[in-house]
PDB file with one MODEL, atoms N, CA, C and O in Angstrom:
MODEL        1
ATOM      1  N   UNK A   1       4.418  -7.232 -98.060  1.00  0.00           N
ATOM      2  CA  UNK A   1       5.298  -7.957 -98.162  1.00  0.00           C
ATOM      3  C   UNK A   1       6.731  -7.140 -98.417  1.00  0.00           C
ATOM      4  O   UNK A   1       7.886  -7.442 -98.117  1.00  0.00           O
ATOM      5  N   UNK A   2       6.144  -5.931 -99.124  1.00  0.00           N
ATOM      6  CA  UNK A   2       7.261  -4.887 -99.319  1.00  0.00           C
ATOM      7  C   UNK A   2       7.876  -4.397 -98.360  1.00  0.00           C
ATOM      8  O   UNK A   2       8.999  -3.915 -98.510  1.00  0.00           O
ATOM      9  N   UNK A   3       7.274  -4.427 -97.234  1.00  0.00           N
ATOM     10  CA  UNK A   3       7.771  -3.865 -95.771  1.00  0.00           C
ATOM     11  C   UNK A   3       8.404  -4.685 -95.214  1.00  0.00           C
ATOM     12  O   UNK A   3       9.289  -4.309 -94.446  1.00  0.00           O
ATOM     13  N   UNK A   4       8.170  -6.026 -95.407  1.00  0.00           N
ATOM     14  CA  UNK A   4       9.320  -7.270 -94.879  1.00  0.00           C
ATOM     15  C   UNK A   4      10.651  -7.124 -95.690  1.00  0.00           C
ATOM     16  O   UNK A   4      11.766  -7.262 -95.188  1.00  0.00           O
ATOM     17  N   UNK A   5      10.425  -6.854 -96.894  1.00  0.00           N
ATOM     18  CA  UNK A   5      11.676  -6.931 -97.772  1.00  0.00           C
ATOM     19  C   UNK A   5      12.526  -5.681 -97.197  1.00  0.00           C
ATOM     20  O   UNK A   5      13.732  -5.788 -96.977  1.00  0.00           O
ATOM     21  N   UNK A   6      11.813  -4.506 -96.972  1.00  0.00           N
ATOM     22  CA  UNK A   6      12.521  -3.345 -96.382  1.00  0.00           C
ATOM     23  C   UNK A   6      13.097  -3.583 -95.124  1.00  0.00           C
ATOM     24  O   UNK A   6      14.154  -3.003 -94.876  1.00  0.00           O
ATOM     25  N   UNK A   7      12.633  -4.280 -94.334  1.00  0.00           N
ATOM     26  CA  UNK A   7      12.831  -4.460 -92.701  1.00  0.00           C
ATOM     27  C   UNK A   7      13.891  -5.377 -92.582  1.00  0.00           C
ATOM     28  O   UNK A   7      14.703  -5.330 -91.658  1.00  0.00           O
ATOM     29  N   UNK A   8      13.914  -6.379 -93.670  1.00  0.00           N
ATOM     30  CA  UNK A   8      15.224  -7.399 -93.761  1.00  0.00           C
ATOM     31  C   UNK A   8      16.434  -6.650 -94.162  1.00  0.00           C
ATOM     32  O   UNK A   8      17.502  -6.696 -93.551  1.00  0.00           O
ATOM     33  N   UNK A   9      16.203  -5.971 -95.208  1.00  0.00           N
ATOM     34  CA  UNK A   9      17.339  -5.284 -96.030  1.00  0.00           C
ATOM     35  C   UNK A   9      18.047  -4.285 -94.977  1.00  0.00           C
ATOM     36  O   UNK A   9      19.257  -4.304 -94.750  1.00  0.00           O
ATOM     37  N   UNK A  10      17.290  -3.568 -94.475  1.00  0.00           N
ATOM     38  CA  UNK A  10      17.842  -2.317 -93.544  1.00  0.00           C
ATOM     39  C   UNK A  10      18.393  -3.110 -92.194  1.00  0.00           C
ATOM     40  O   UNK A  10      19.526  -2.917 -91.753  1.00  0.00           O
ATOM     41  N   UNK A  11      17.478  -3.992 -91.620  1.00  0.00           N
ATOM     42  CA  UNK A  11      17.891  -4.679 -90.481  1.00  0.00           C
ATOM     43  C   UNK A  11      19.241  -5.259 -90.654  1.00  0.00           C
ATOM     44  O   UNK A  11      20.130  -5.008 -89.841  1.00  0.00           O
ATOM     45  N   UNK A  12      19.437  -6.042 -91.705  1.00  0.00           N
ATOM     46  CA  UNK A  12      20.752  -6.744 -91.868  1.00  0.00           C
ATOM     47  C   UNK A  12      21.884  -5.912 -91.706  1.00  0.00           C
ATOM     48  O   UNK A  12      22.924  -6.171 -91.100  1.00  0.00           O
ATOM     49  N   UNK A  13      21.476  -4.579 -92.494  1.00  0.00           N
ATOM     50  CA  UNK A  13      22.971  -3.693 -92.280  1.00  0.00           C
ATOM     51  C   UNK A  13      23.148  -3.342 -91.011  1.00  0.00           C
ATOM     52  O   UNK A  13      24.270  -3.382 -90.508  1.00  0.00           O
ATOM     53  N   UNK A  14      22.006  -2.930 -90.290  1.00  0.00           N
ATOM     54  CA  UNK A  14      22.257  -2.220 -88.919  1.00  0.00           C
ATOM     55  C   UNK A  14      22.941  -3.545 -88.063  1.00  0.00           C
ATOM     56  O   UNK A  14      23.983  -3.349 -87.437  1.00  0.00           O
ATOM     57  N   UNK A  15      22.342  -4.815 -88.070  1.00  0.00           N
ATOM     58  CA  UNK A  15      23.050  -6.000 -87.338  1.00  0.00           C
ATOM     59  C   UNK A  15      24.455  -6.016 -87.594  1.00  0.00           C
ATOM     60  O   UNK A  15      25.245  -6.250 -86.679  1.00  0.00           O
ATOM     61  N   UNK A  16      24.827  -5.791 -88.739  1.00  0.00           N
ATOM     62  CA  UNK A  16      26.284  -5.901 -89.014  1.00  0.00           C
ATOM     63  C   UNK A  16      27.050  -4.760 -88.709  1.00  0.00           C
ATOM     64  O   UNK A  16      28.279  -4.813 -88.674  1.00  0.00           O
ATOM     65  N   UNK A  17      26.328  -3.600 -88.457  1.00  0.00           N
ATOM     66  CA  UNK A  17      27.067  -2.628 -87.632  1.00  0.00           C
ATOM     67  C   UNK A  17      26.873  -2.497 -86.190  1.00  0.00           C
ATOM     68  O   UNK A  17      27.151  -1.526 -85.487  1.00  0.00           O
ATOM     69  N   UNK A  18      26.287  -3.766 -85.804  1.00  0.00           N
ATOM     70  CA  UNK A  18      26.347  -3.679 -84.198  1.00  0.00           C
ATOM     71  C   UNK A  18      24.975  -3.538 -83.487  1.00  0.00           C
ATOM     72  O   UNK A  18      24.832  -3.549 -82.264  1.00  0.00           O
ATOM     73  N   UNK A  19      23.949  -3.399 -84.436  1.00  0.00           N
ATOM     74  CA  UNK A  19      22.651  -3.162 -83.552  1.00  0.00           C
ATOM     75  C   UNK A  19      21.966  -4.636 -82.964  1.00  0.00           C
ATOM     76  O   UNK A  19      21.890  -5.746 -83.490  1.00  0.00           O
ATOM     77  N   UNK A  20      21.535  -4.154 -81.712  1.00  0.00           N
ATOM     78  CA  UNK A  20      21.200  -5.247 -80.967  1.00  0.00           C
ATOM     79  C   UNK A  20      19.628  -5.367 -81.147  1.00  0.00           C
ATOM     80  O   UNK A  20      18.826  -4.769 -80.429  1.00  0.00           O
ATOM     81  N   UNK A  21      19.253  -6.283 -82.284  1.00  0.00           N
ATOM     82  CA  UNK A  21      17.977  -6.536 -82.568  1.00  0.00           C
ATOM     83  C   UNK A  21      17.046  -7.174 -81.502  1.00  0.00           C
ATOM     84  O   UNK A  21      15.843  -6.914 -81.536  1.00  0.00           O
ATOM     85  N   UNK A  22      17.515  -7.930 -80.638  1.00  0.00           N
ATOM     86  CA  UNK A  22      16.697  -8.297 -79.378  1.00  0.00           C
ATOM     87  C   UNK A  22      16.410  -7.198 -78.511  1.00  0.00           C
ATOM     88  O   UNK A  22      15.235  -6.969 -78.224  1.00  0.00           O
ATOM     89  N   UNK A  23      17.395  -6.442 -78.028  1.00  0.00           N
ATOM     90  CA  UNK A  23      17.400  -5.341 -77.050  1.00  0.00           C
ATOM     91  C   UNK A  23      16.173  -4.699 -77.685  1.00  0.00           C
ATOM     92  O   UNK A  23      15.200  -4.643 -76.933  1.00  0.00           O
ATOM     93  N   UNK A  24      15.987  -4.125 -79.101  1.00  0.00           N
ATOM     94  CA  UNK A  24      15.157  -3.430 -79.468  1.00  0.00           C
ATOM     95  C   UNK A  24      13.898  -3.969 -79.665  1.00  0.00           C
ATOM     96  O   UNK A  24      13.008  -3.159 -79.922  1.00  0.00           O
ATOM     97  N   UNK A  25      13.558  -5.359 -79.595  1.00  0.00           N
ATOM     98  CA  UNK A  25      12.485  -5.919 -80.071  1.00  0.00           C
ATOM     99  C   UNK A  25      11.835  -6.107 -78.438  1.00  0.00           C
ATOM    100  O   UNK A  25      10.623  -6.266 -78.294  1.00  0.00           O
ATOM    101  N   UNK A  26      12.741  -6.073 -77.292  1.00  0.00           N
ATOM    102  CA  UNK A  26      12.100  -5.981 -75.970  1.00  0.00           C
ATOM    103  C   UNK A  26      11.605  -4.714 -75.291  1.00  0.00           C
ATOM    104  O   UNK A  26      11.104  -4.617 -74.171  1.00  0.00           O
ATOM    105  N   UNK A  27      11.829  -3.819 -76.131  1.00  0.00           N
ATOM    106  CA  UNK A  27      11.368  -2.729 -75.776  1.00  0.00           C
ATOM    107  C   UNK A  27      10.056  -2.060 -76.506  1.00  0.00           C
ATOM    108  O   UNK A  27      10.104  -2.092 -77.735  1.00  0.00           O
ATOM    109  N   UNK A  28       8.828  -1.427 -75.886  1.00  0.00           N
ATOM    110  CA  UNK A  28       7.932  -0.922 -76.470  1.00  0.00           C
ATOM    111  C   UNK A  28       8.181  -0.168 -77.504  1.00  0.00           C
ATOM    112  O   UNK A  28       9.338   0.233 -77.637  1.00  0.00           O
ATOM    113  N   UNK A  29       7.232   0.185 -78.425  1.00  0.00           N
ATOM    114  CA  UNK A  29       7.416   1.034 -79.358  1.00  0.00           C
ATOM    115  C   UNK A  29       6.403   2.027 -79.242  1.00  0.00           C
ATOM    116  O   UNK A  29       5.323   1.838 -78.682  1.00  0.00           O
ATOM    117  N   UNK A  30       6.824   3.250 -79.861  1.00  0.00           N
ATOM    118  CA  UNK A  30       5.601   4.417 -79.975  1.00  0.00           C
ATOM    119  C   UNK A  30       5.180   4.429 -81.282  1.00  0.00           C
ATOM    120  O   UNK A  30       4.438   5.364 -81.582  1.00  0.00           O
ATOM    121  N   UNK A  31       5.497   3.530 -82.252  1.00  0.00           N
ATOM    122  CA  UNK A  31       5.683   3.536 -83.756  1.00  0.00           C
ATOM    123  C   UNK A  31       5.823   4.708 -84.444  1.00  0.00           C
ATOM    124  O   UNK A  31       5.028   4.964 -85.348  1.00  0.00           O
ATOM    125  N   UNK A  32       6.829   5.566 -84.121  1.00  0.00           N
ATOM    126  CA  UNK A  32       6.988   6.861 -84.756  1.00  0.00           C
ATOM    127  C   UNK A  32       8.248   6.436 -85.967  1.00  0.00           C
ATOM    128  O   UNK A  32       8.645   7.287 -86.763  1.00  0.00           O
ATOM    129  N   UNK A  33       8.669   5.329 -85.966  1.00  0.00           N
ATOM    130  CA  UNK A  33       9.613   4.867 -86.969  1.00  0.00           C
ATOM    131  C   UNK A  33       8.927   3.704 -87.601  1.00  0.00           C
ATOM    132  O   UNK A  33       8.074   3.064 -86.985  1.00  0.00           O
ATOM    133  N   UNK A  34       9.299   3.409 -88.871  1.00  0.00           N
ATOM    134  CA  UNK A  34       8.861   2.443 -89.693  1.00  0.00           C
ATOM    135  C   UNK A  34       8.982   0.960 -89.206  1.00  0.00           C
ATOM    136  O   UNK A  34       8.170   0.051 -89.375  1.00  0.00           O
ATOM    137  N   UNK A  35      10.065   0.934 -88.627  1.00  0.00           N
ATOM    138  CA  UNK A  35      10.458  -0.335 -87.987  1.00  0.00           C
ATOM    139  C   UNK A  35       9.386  -0.783 -86.586  1.00  0.00           C
ATOM    140  O   UNK A  35       9.080  -1.942 -86.306  1.00  0.00           O
ATOM    141  N   UNK A  36       8.969   0.374 -85.885  1.00  0.00           N
ATOM    142  CA  UNK A  36       8.017   0.273 -84.961  1.00  0.00           C
ATOM    143  C   UNK A  36       6.808  -0.231 -85.484  1.00  0.00           C
ATOM    144  O   UNK A  36       6.198  -1.217 -85.070  1.00  0.00           O
ATOM    145  N   UNK A  37       6.493   0.533 -86.449  1.00  0.00           N
ATOM    146  CA  UNK A  37       4.911   0.206 -87.138  1.00  0.00           C
ATOM    147  C   UNK A  37       5.171  -1.196 -87.557  1.00  0.00           C
ATOM    148  O   UNK A  37       4.290  -1.993 -87.235  1.00  0.00           O
ATOM    149  N   UNK A  38       6.428  -1.775 -88.356  1.00  0.00           N
ATOM    150  CA  UNK A  38       6.366  -2.860 -88.792  1.00  0.00           C
ATOM    151  C   UNK A  38       6.155  -3.859 -87.799  1.00  0.00           C
ATOM    152  O   UNK A  38       5.330  -4.753 -87.986  1.00  0.00           O
ATOM    153  N   UNK A  39       6.854  -3.779 -86.724  1.00  0.00           N
ATOM    154  CA  UNK A  39       6.884  -4.812 -85.563  1.00  0.00           C
ATOM    155  C   UNK A  39       5.426  -4.928 -84.922  1.00  0.00           C
ATOM    156  O   UNK A  39       5.016  -6.010 -84.503  1.00  0.00           O
ATOM    157  N   UNK A  40       4.652  -3.738 -84.866  1.00  0.00           N
ATOM    158  CA  UNK A  40       3.351  -3.850 -84.452  1.00  0.00           C
ATOM    159  C   UNK A  40       2.436  -4.573 -85.350  1.00  0.00           C
ATOM    160  O   UNK A  40       1.626  -5.391 -84.914  1.00  0.00           O
ATOM    161  N   UNK A  41       2.570  -4.238 -86.788  1.00  0.00           N
ATOM    162  CA  UNK A  41       1.703  -4.661 -87.706  1.00  0.00           C
ATOM    163  C   UNK A  41       2.050  -6.220 -88.107  1.00  0.00           C
ATOM    164  O   UNK A  41       1.236  -6.945 -88.681  1.00  0.00           O
ATOM    165  N   UNK A  42       3.172  -6.570 -87.783  1.00  0.00           N
ATOM    166  CA  UNK A  42       3.402  -7.704 -88.355  1.00  0.00           C
ATOM    167  C   UNK A  42       2.674  -9.064 -88.268  1.00  0.00           C
ATOM    168  O   UNK A  42       2.655  -9.732 -89.301  1.00  0.00           O
ATOM    169  N   UNK A  43       2.082  -9.548 -87.183  1.00  0.00           N
ATOM    170  CA  UNK A  43       1.109 -10.525 -87.116  1.00  0.00           C
ATOM    171  C   UNK A  43      -0.080 -10.329 -87.591  1.00  0.00           C
ATOM    172  O   UNK A  43      -0.470 -11.257 -88.300  1.00  0.00           O
ATOM    173  N   UNK A  44      -0.969  -9.262 -87.433  1.00  0.00           N
ATOM    174  CA  UNK A  44      -1.899  -9.116 -88.358  1.00  0.00           C
ATOM    175  C   UNK A  44      -1.921  -8.974 -89.854  1.00  0.00           C
ATOM    176  O   UNK A  44      -2.900  -9.111 -90.587  1.00  0.00           O
ATOM    177  N   UNK A  45      -0.843  -8.715 -90.148  1.00  0.00           N
ATOM    178  CA  UNK A  45      -0.429  -8.626 -91.784  1.00  0.00           C
ATOM    179  C   UNK A  45      -0.101  -9.992 -92.041  1.00  0.00           C
ATOM    180  O   UNK A  45      -0.422 -10.435 -93.144  1.00  0.00           O
ATOM    181  N   UNK A  46       0.592 -10.889 -91.070  1.00  0.00           N
ATOM    182  CA  UNK A  46       0.814 -12.305 -91.514  1.00  0.00           C
ATOM    183  C   UNK A  46      -0.298 -13.108 -91.434  1.00  0.00           C
ATOM    184  O   UNK A  46      -0.412 -14.017 -92.257  1.00  0.00           O
ATOM    185  N   UNK A  47      -1.351 -12.898 -90.381  1.00  0.00           N
ATOM    186  CA  UNK A  47      -2.534 -13.680 -90.365  1.00  0.00           C
ATOM    187  C   UNK A  47      -3.446 -13.483 -91.849  1.00  0.00           C
ATOM    188  O   UNK A  47      -4.060 -14.372 -92.438  1.00  0.00           O
ATOM    189  N   UNK A  48      -3.331 -12.147 -92.210  1.00  0.00           N
ATOM    190  CA  UNK A  48      -4.154 -11.793 -93.420  1.00  0.00           C
ATOM    191  C   UNK A  48      -3.544 -12.302 -94.624  1.00  0.00           C
ATOM    192  O   UNK A  48      -4.317 -12.516 -95.558  1.00  0.00           O
ATOM    193  N   UNK A  49      -2.017 -12.599 -94.840  1.00  0.00           N
ATOM    194  CA  UNK A  49      -1.449 -13.082 -95.773  1.00  0.00           C
ATOM    195  C   UNK A  49      -1.808 -14.720 -95.934  1.00  0.00           C
ATOM    196  O   UNK A  49      -2.026 -15.299 -96.997  1.00  0.00           O
ATOM    197  N   UNK A  50      -1.808 -15.283 -94.636  1.00  0.00           N
ATOM    198  CA  UNK A  50      -2.068 -16.731 -94.534  1.00  0.00           C
ATOM    199  C   UNK A  50      -3.421 -16.817 -95.142  1.00  0.00           C
ATOM    200  O   UNK A  50      -3.606 -17.620 -96.057  1.00  0.00           O
ATOM    201  N   UNK A  51      -4.485 -15.977 -94.664  1.00  0.00           N
ATOM    202  CA  UNK A  51      -5.886 -16.301 -95.040  1.00  0.00           C
ATOM    203  C   UNK A  51      -6.005 -16.200 -96.777  1.00  0.00           C
ATOM    204  O   UNK A  51      -6.880 -16.803 -97.398  1.00  0.00           O
ATOM    205  N   UNK A  52      -5.141 -15.479 -97.317  1.00  0.00           N
ATOM    206  CA  UNK A  52      -5.445 -15.229 -98.812  1.00  0.00           C
ATOM    207  C   UNK A  52      -4.814 -16.197 -99.707  1.00  0.00           C
ATOM    208  O   UNK A  52      -4.809 -16.046-100.929  1.00  0.00           O
ATOM    209  N   UNK A  53      -4.061 -17.602 -98.856  1.00  0.00           N
ATOM    210  CA  UNK A  53      -3.511 -18.612 -99.527  1.00  0.00           C
ATOM    211  C   UNK A  53      -4.876 -19.773 -99.710  1.00  0.00           C
ATOM    212  O   UNK A  53      -4.866 -20.801-100.387  1.00  0.00           O
ATOM    213  N   UNK A  54      -5.767 -19.339 -99.049  1.00  0.00           N
ATOM    214  CA  UNK A  54      -6.994 -20.337 -99.385  1.00  0.00           C
ATOM    215  C   UNK A  54      -7.800 -20.207-100.714  1.00  0.00           C
ATOM    216  O   UNK A  54      -8.756 -19.447-100.872  1.00  0.00           O
ATOM    217  N   UNK A  55      -7.314 -21.001-101.586  1.00  0.00           N
ATOM    218  CA  UNK A  55      -8.133 -20.583-102.596  1.00  0.00           C
ATOM    219  C   UNK A  55      -8.886 -21.967-103.294  1.00  0.00           C
ATOM    220  O   UNK A  55      -8.205 -22.991-103.342  1.00  0.00           O
ATOM    221  N   UNK A  56      -9.996 -21.991-103.720  1.00  0.00           N
ATOM    222  CA  UNK A  56     -10.805 -23.218-104.142  1.00  0.00           C
ATOM    223  C   UNK A  56     -10.747 -24.449-103.134  1.00  0.00           C
ATOM    224  O   UNK A  56     -10.742 -25.591-103.593  1.00  0.00           O
ATOM    225  N   UNK A  57     -10.707 -24.242-101.887  1.00  0.00           N
ATOM    226  CA  UNK A  57     -10.702 -25.403-100.858  1.00  0.00           C
ATOM    227  C   UNK A  57      -9.314 -26.062-101.009  1.00  0.00           C
ATOM    228  O   UNK A  57      -9.172 -27.237-100.669  1.00  0.00           O
ATOM    229  N   UNK A  58      -8.149 -25.250-101.575  1.00  0.00           N
ATOM    230  CA  UNK A  58      -6.965 -25.895-101.191  1.00  0.00           C
ATOM    231  C   UNK A  58      -6.056 -24.804-100.201  1.00  0.00           C
ATOM    232  O   UNK A  58      -6.038 -23.615-100.519  1.00  0.00           O
ATOM    233  N   UNK A  59      -5.540 -25.134 -99.366  1.00  0.00           N
ATOM    234  CA  UNK A  59      -4.846 -24.318 -98.602  1.00  0.00           C
ATOM    235  C   UNK A  59      -3.154 -24.505 -98.630  1.00  0.00           C
ATOM    236  O   UNK A  59      -2.593 -25.515 -99.054  1.00  0.00           O
ATOM    237  N   UNK A  60      -2.586 -23.511 -98.179  1.00  0.00           N
ATOM    238  CA  UNK A  60      -1.119 -23.773 -98.341  1.00  0.00           C
ATOM    239  C   UNK A  60      -0.542 -23.334 -96.762  1.00  0.00           C
ATOM    240  O   UNK A  60      -0.525 -22.223 -96.232  1.00  0.00           O
ATOM    241  N   UNK A  61      -0.124 -24.545 -96.291  1.00  0.00           N
ATOM    242  CA  UNK A  61       0.455 -24.140 -94.681  1.00  0.00           C
ATOM    243  C   UNK A  61       1.839 -24.166 -94.710  1.00  0.00           C
ATOM    244  O   UNK A  61       2.471 -24.975 -95.389  1.00  0.00           O
ATOM    245  N   UNK A  62       2.432 -23.161 -93.874  1.00  0.00           N
ATOM    246  CA  UNK A  62       3.862 -23.107 -93.982  1.00  0.00           C
ATOM    247  C   UNK A  62       4.539 -23.241 -92.424  1.00  0.00           C
ATOM    248  O   UNK A  62       4.279 -22.408 -91.556  1.00  0.00           O
ATOM    249  N   UNK A  63       5.103 -23.965 -92.276  1.00  0.00           N
ATOM    250  CA  UNK A  63       5.338 -24.142 -90.619  1.00  0.00           C
ATOM    251  C   UNK A  63       6.520 -23.148 -90.766  1.00  0.00           C
ATOM    252  O   UNK A  63       7.369 -23.139 -91.658  1.00  0.00           O
ATOM    253  N   UNK A  64       6.382 -22.206 -89.569  1.00  0.00           N
ATOM    254  CA  UNK A  64       7.411 -20.923 -89.569  1.00  0.00           C
ATOM    255  C   UNK A  64       8.835 -21.637 -89.263  1.00  0.00           C
ATOM    256  O   UNK A  64       8.878 -22.609 -88.508  1.00  0.00           O
ATOM    257  N   UNK A  65      10.042 -21.093 -89.908  1.00  0.00           N
ATOM    258  CA  UNK A  65      11.156 -21.659 -89.627  1.00  0.00           C
ATOM    259  C   UNK A  65      11.644 -22.854 -90.256  1.00  0.00           C
ATOM    260  O   UNK A  65      12.837 -23.150 -90.196  1.00  0.00           O
ATOM    261  N   UNK A  66      10.726 -23.618 -90.907  1.00  0.00           N
ATOM    262  CA  UNK A  66      11.031 -25.027 -91.373  1.00  0.00           C
ATOM    263  C   UNK A  66      11.325 -24.749 -92.744  1.00  0.00           C
ATOM    264  O   UNK A  66      12.220 -25.459 -93.203  1.00  0.00           O
ATOM    265  N   UNK A  67      10.812 -23.896 -93.543  1.00  0.00           N
ATOM    266  CA  UNK A  67      11.161 -23.774 -95.128  1.00  0.00           C
ATOM    267  C   UNK A  67      10.373 -24.648 -95.887  1.00  0.00           C
ATOM    268  O   UNK A  67      10.333 -24.698 -97.116  1.00  0.00           O
ATOM    269  N   UNK A  68       9.531 -25.572 -94.810  1.00  0.00           N
ATOM    270  CA  UNK A  68       8.760 -26.502 -95.722  1.00  0.00           C
ATOM    271  C   UNK A  68       7.130 -25.971 -96.064  1.00  0.00           C
ATOM    272  O   UNK A  68       6.473 -25.447 -95.165  1.00  0.00           O
ATOM    273  N   UNK A  69       6.644 -26.135 -97.244  1.00  0.00           N
ATOM    274  CA  UNK A  69       5.412 -25.850 -97.554  1.00  0.00           C
ATOM    275  C   UNK A  69       4.725 -27.204 -97.652  1.00  0.00           C
ATOM    276  O   UNK A  69       5.290 -28.234 -98.020  1.00  0.00           O
ATOM    277  N   UNK A  70       3.198 -27.083 -97.214  1.00  0.00           N
ATOM    278  CA  UNK A  70       2.511 -28.520 -97.308  1.00  0.00           C
ATOM    279  C   UNK A  70       1.041 -27.907 -97.768  1.00  0.00           C
ATOM    280  O   UNK A  70       0.400 -27.020 -97.204  1.00  0.00           O
ATOM    281  N   UNK A  71       0.696 -28.667 -98.989  1.00  0.00           N
ATOM    282  CA  UNK A  71      -0.565 -28.587 -99.372  1.00  0.00           C
ATOM    283  C   UNK A  71      -1.613 -29.375 -98.975  1.00  0.00           C
ATOM    284  O   UNK A  71      -1.297 -30.546 -98.767  1.00  0.00           O
ATOM    285  N   UNK A  72      -2.847 -29.070 -98.794  1.00  0.00           N
ATOM    286  CA  UNK A  72      -3.754 -29.972 -98.478  1.00  0.00           C
ATOM    287  C   UNK A  72      -5.032 -29.316 -98.935  1.00  0.00           C
ATOM    288  O   UNK A  72      -5.236 -28.102 -98.928  1.00  0.00           O
ATOM    289  N   UNK A  73      -6.065 -30.467 -99.427  1.00  0.00           N
ATOM    290  CA  UNK A  73      -7.434 -30.127 -99.812  1.00  0.00           C
ATOM    291  C   UNK A  73      -8.232 -30.480 -98.589  1.00  0.00           C
ATOM    292  O   UNK A  73      -8.086 -31.483 -97.889  1.00  0.00           O
ATOM    293  N   UNK A  74      -9.221 -29.363 -98.417  1.00  0.00           N
ATOM    294  CA  UNK A  74     -10.416 -29.723 -97.377  1.00  0.00           C
ATOM    295  C   UNK A  74     -11.161 -30.921 -97.844  1.00  0.00           C
ATOM    296  O   UNK A  74     -11.587 -31.098 -98.985  1.00  0.00           O
ATOM    297  N   UNK A  75     -11.286 -31.867 -96.645  1.00  0.00           N
ATOM    298  CA  UNK A  75     -11.995 -33.146 -96.923  1.00  0.00           C
ATOM    299  C   UNK A  75     -13.525 -32.612 -97.294  1.00  0.00           C
ATOM    300  O   UNK A  75     -14.123 -31.698 -96.726  1.00  0.00           O
ATOM    301  N   UNK A  76     -13.982 -33.397 -98.358  1.00  0.00           N
ATOM    302  CA  UNK A  76     -15.422 -33.469 -98.821  1.00  0.00           C
ATOM    303  C   UNK A  76     -16.114 -34.841 -98.789  1.00  0.00           C
ATOM    304  O   UNK A  76     -15.478 -35.895 -98.803  1.00  0.00           O
ATOM    305  N   UNK A  77     -17.293 -34.775 -98.750  1.00  0.00           N
ATOM    306  CA  UNK A  77     -18.094 -36.024 -98.329  1.00  0.00           C
ATOM    307  C   UNK A  77     -18.728 -36.382 -99.644  1.00  0.00           C
ATOM    308  O   UNK A  77     -19.659 -35.642 -99.963  1.00  0.00           O
ATOM    309  N   UNK A  78     -18.419 -37.388-100.509  1.00  0.00           N
ATOM    310  CA  UNK A  78     -19.155 -37.573-101.684  1.00  0.00           C
ATOM    311  C   UNK A  78     -20.672 -38.280-101.307  1.00  0.00           C
ATOM    312  O   UNK A  78     -20.923 -39.088-100.413  1.00  0.00           O
ATOM    313  N   UNK A  79     -21.530 -37.709-102.262  1.00  0.00           N
ATOM    314  CA  UNK A  79     -22.804 -37.993-102.099  1.00  0.00           C
ATOM    315  C   UNK A  79     -23.367 -39.374-102.281  1.00  0.00           C
ATOM    316  O   UNK A  79     -24.488 -39.711-101.899  1.00  0.00           O
ATOM    317  N   UNK A  80     -22.426 -40.215-102.947  1.00  0.00           N
ATOM    318  CA  UNK A  80     -22.671 -41.695-102.929  1.00  0.00           C
ATOM    319  C   UNK A  80     -22.431 -42.035-101.653  1.00  0.00           C
ATOM    320  O   UNK A  80     -23.105 -42.977-101.237  1.00  0.00           O
ATOM    321  N   UNK A  81     -21.718 -41.576-100.960  1.00  0.00           N
ATOM    322  CA  UNK A  81     -21.360 -42.066 -99.631  1.00  0.00           C
ATOM    323  C   UNK A  81     -22.444 -41.921 -98.852  1.00  0.00           C
ATOM    324  O   UNK A  81     -22.702 -42.832 -98.065  1.00  0.00           O
ATOM    325  N   UNK A  82     -23.252 -40.810 -98.906  1.00  0.00           N
ATOM    326  CA  UNK A  82     -24.566 -40.396 -98.002  1.00  0.00           C
ATOM    327  C   UNK A  82     -25.601 -41.738 -98.526  1.00  0.00           C
ATOM    328  O   UNK A  82     -26.326 -42.388 -97.773  1.00  0.00           O
ATOM    329  N   UNK A  83     -25.477 -41.901 -99.720  1.00  0.00           N
ATOM    330  CA  UNK A  83     -26.776 -42.915 -99.831  1.00  0.00           C
ATOM    331  C   UNK A  83     -26.811 -44.426 -99.409  1.00  0.00           C
ATOM    332  O   UNK A  83     -27.741 -45.207 -99.610  1.00  0.00           O
ATOM    333  N   UNK A  84     -25.596 -44.691 -98.772  1.00  0.00           N
ATOM    334  CA  UNK A  84     -25.469 -46.015 -98.233  1.00  0.00           C
ATOM    335  C   UNK A  84     -26.093 -46.329 -96.880  1.00  0.00           C
ATOM    336  O   UNK A  84     -25.994 -47.459 -96.401  1.00  0.00           O
TER     337      UNK A  84
ENDMDL
END
């Protein structure tokens, strides 16, 4: 998470100075710069973070770009239902 904050902070200054983020993202990276490393590791780190939200059968789902969080409980089958 700290890497994301660092990236956003630095990238916002660079974008204001005229940096073309889309052009940078379109080119491959050798991971020699922390931004390149961040870009390559972003998806695996995000997947790991989402997996850490699952606690005690309650999961948190965030739709990217929506700013909305949904909570849901994993369905369970009651033992009384199985006896009927």
